[in-house]
Residue, then its C-alpha position, 0 to 999 in steps of 0.5 A: x935544198x933552198x933556202x926558205x926549205x932549209x929553213x922549216x927544215x930548221x924550224x921543225x928539228x928546232x921543235x922536236x928537240x924543243x919537245x924532248x927537252x920539256x918532256x925531260x924538264x917535266x919528268x925532272x919535276x914530277x919525280x921531286x913532286x912529293x907524294x900526296x900525303x894520303x886521305x885523314x881517317x877516323x879521329x884525324x878527320x875532325x878539323x874543329x871541336x865547337x862546345x857550347x855550354x847553356x847554364x843552368x839547362x836540364x837534360x829534360x828542360x830542353x829534351x824531356x820530350x825528344x822522341x824516344x829519348x830517357x826524358x821526362x817519365x810519365x805521371x810524375x808530379x813535384x809536391x807543392x809545399x806552398x798551395x799544396x798537392x803537387x805540379x805537373x811539367x808543362x810546356x814553357x814558350x818563354x825564352x826566359x825561365x827564372x828558376x829556381x837556387x841551385x847551389x850544391x845544399x840546393x841540388x841536393x835537396x832537389x836531387x832528394x836521394x834520387x827521388x828527384x821530387x824537390x824542385x819546386x819546394x827550393x825555388x819555392x824556399x830561396x832566398x828572396x830580394x835579389x835585385x843586386x846580384x840576380x845570379x846569386x844561386x841561392x835564389x829564386x826570382x819567382x817563388x810564389x810562382x815556379x817556374x822550374x817544372x817548365x820545358x822546351x820542345x823545337x818550337x823554341x830551341x829548333x837548332x838544338x832539336x835539330x842537333x839532335x835529329x842529324x847527330x846524336x843526342x846523350x840522354x844518359x851524359x851527366x854535370x860532373x858537379x851538382x852546383x851553380x855554374x862557375x864550378x861547372x865552368x872548372x869542371x869543363x875547362x880543367x875537371x876539377x873545382x876547388x879552392x887554394x890555400x896558397x897562391x900558385x901551389x896546386x897542393x894546396x888546393x881541396x875540393x870546393x864544389x860551391x866556392x872555389x872562389x870568387x870572380x873578379x866581377x862577383x859582387x861582393x870582390x870589390x877589389x876585382x882580384x884575380x881569383x887563383x886557380x892553381x891546378x893544371x887546366x886543359x888549355x896547358x895540355x893544348x899550348x903543349x900539344x899546339x893544338x889552337x884553342x879560344x873560350x868566348x864569354x858573353x854578356x849575360x852568360 
């Protein structure tokens, strides 16, 4: 056998051995490889939950004319004590709305035992001269020409209406508290609005739908004392179960 032929045979044998060795390593790696996890099902498919809280808006203000929704009743007309007669709902194209007073007492008067006819009267009777603190829930910014009977539709809020068409619109889910913004925020993150008499002691806290305590930037809190909301909120449960979370507040909200 020539030297050249001997080299060719040797190279062929090396290639065959190399193939078998490679296959052996590949098989060994496959044996160690972890099986794929089964695809997520049900609630475990959810990766992120985003909650957008729009303050000082009723369902009818945004979706009162949404097709098929339990929105603004036909032929409704709310009494107008100042001008006489009544006001009917009307489309309002303005992005900025004054609204009316919306504290706990105002909410009770608005609902009026289920008649739902106190909105215009409360807007006309609200506190005047609130330039120093326009966010005061007792104030009326337009008590002479209230805009509380105005509603919006897809022309002003196309994204919200698109969400309603593509996903779910809950037309019979109601706010947990009949009061203003701060208690509503507290309910969103803790299911309660309360005032605590002993700092850091949740057992000293009692229901407070109107006055759970001033926020650090609220008018009258000149020392900017942090509020004492001593009861457990949802963020503790997130922390306990290692669920990441964020809470964003923007100017004007």
